[in-house]
N, C-alpha and C positions, 0 to 999 in steps of 0.2 A: 658472637657470630652465630648464624643459623646452622644447626646441625644438618648435614646432607641428607641422612636417612629420614629424619623427621620432616624436613622440607619437602622431600619427594612424596611422602605420605600425604602431607597437606595439599600439595598440588593435585594428587590423584583424587582427593575428595571432591574437587571441583572439575573433574574430567580433564585435567591438564597433566602433561608429563614432562619432567625435566630431562633434557637431552644431554646435558653435561655428564661426564663420568665424575666419580668422586674426586679423582685426581685433578681434572680440569676445574671443577667447582672450587676445590681447596686452593689451587694455584691462583685462580683469578681473584679470589676473595681474601687472600692472606693479607692481614693488616689493613683492610678496607673497612671504613665505618659503615657504609651502606653496600652490602653485598648484592650481586645480581647473578642471574643464571639464564641460560638458554633453555627454552621450553617449547613444547607444542601446545598451543591453546586448544580449548574445547572445540573451536571452530575448525581445527585441523591445520592452521597456519603456524609456522615457526616464528618465534619472537624472543627478545631478550627483555628482562624486567628487573627492576630493583625489588628484591624480595620483601622488604618492609612495606613498600607501596602496594605490592600484590596483596599482602595480608591486611594492612590497615584500611585501605580504601576498597578492598574486595574488587579490585580491577584486574584485568589481565586474563580472566577466564576466556574471553575472546580477544583476538588481536586488535590493535588500534584501527586497522583499515576496516575490519568487519564492524567494530564498534561505531566508526564514523558512518558507515552505510546504515547501520541500525538506527542511529540518531537521526540521520537524514530522512529515513522512512517515517520515523515517529514524528518529526517536525512537519513533514508533508501532510501526514494524517491530521495533525493538530490544526494546521492551516486550513485544510479542507473542511474540518468540523466547524471552525470559526466562520468560514465563508458560508457554509450551509446555514448556520444559526443566523447570521446577518441577513442572508437572502430570505429566509423564512419570515424574519421580522419585517423586512422591507415589503414582502408580498402581502403580508397581513391576511385578510379574509378573502383574497382573490380566489377564483375558481381555477384549480390546477389539475391537469390531467397528467398522470405519470405513465410513462411508457418505458419498457426495457427493450433495448435493441439486441441484435445479434450481429456477429461479424461475418460478412461475406468473405470467405477465405480466398476466393478466386480474385476478387477485386480489392481485397484488403481494406474494406470500408465498413463502418457501422451502418446497419439497416434498421429502420424503425417503421412499424406499421401504424400509420395515423388514420385509423378507422375504428368505427364502433360496430357492435353487433346489431344487426337489423333483423334478428330472428333467423329461422331456417326455412328453406324452400326445398321440398322433397328430401328432407333430412340433411341438406347441405347448408353450411353456414352462409349467411347472406350479409357480407360486410357492407358498410355504408360510410361515407365520408362524415367527419364531424361537421355539424351545422355551425354556421356563423353564430357566435354568442354562446356556444356550448361551454367554452372555457375561456379564461383570460390568458392563461399561460400553459405551455406544454413542457413538462419536465422530462427530458430524454436521458435515460441512464444507459451509458455504453456498456456492452457486455463484458468488457475488460475490467470493469469496476474502477477504472481510474479517471474516466471522463464523464461529465454530465453536461447537458445543455439545458438552459431555461430560455424558451423562445416565446415571445408574445404572440398571441393568436393572429394579430394583424399582419405580422410578417409571413406567417404560414398561409394566410388568405391571399396576400399579394403574390406569393410563389405558387399558388394553386394547390396547396396540400390540404387545405381545409375549406369547406363551403362549396365544393363542386359536386356535380352530379355526373354519374358515369364512371368510367375507369380512367384513372390517371396513370400514365406510363412515364417513368423517369429512370 
């Protein structure tokens, strides 16, 4: 059986704390082949774990629900990376203009400026619409870093965002 004091020390080494008293620990694990204990994981959540599993697999330093969330985030990032690699291969040597948007907090929407610099007039920036044929695709990264859009230039031309002269208001 695992000694209570040594087990407490081992848990503390990975920022976890056993919440059982020595009496509770001894009573629960008396005569049991695989002892377990209640503890607070490093994530701050309370959980119960088989001690041998905690040590042998080095699991349990964060609780199962936090581990699930961590794994889901990791999987989502892997999927995003795979999609980006596939997309870059698919686009090949096409002309791509990347834009980073910002979030309009009043309307709760992503906003992208689809214009290029046309020099300065009297020290002020003179923006100009992209001309037809400037790019094949527009890669729009949302400010929240969770979404991105790849839009063919033809669609932006049809919607009036590229290849117009004057001021576009939407």
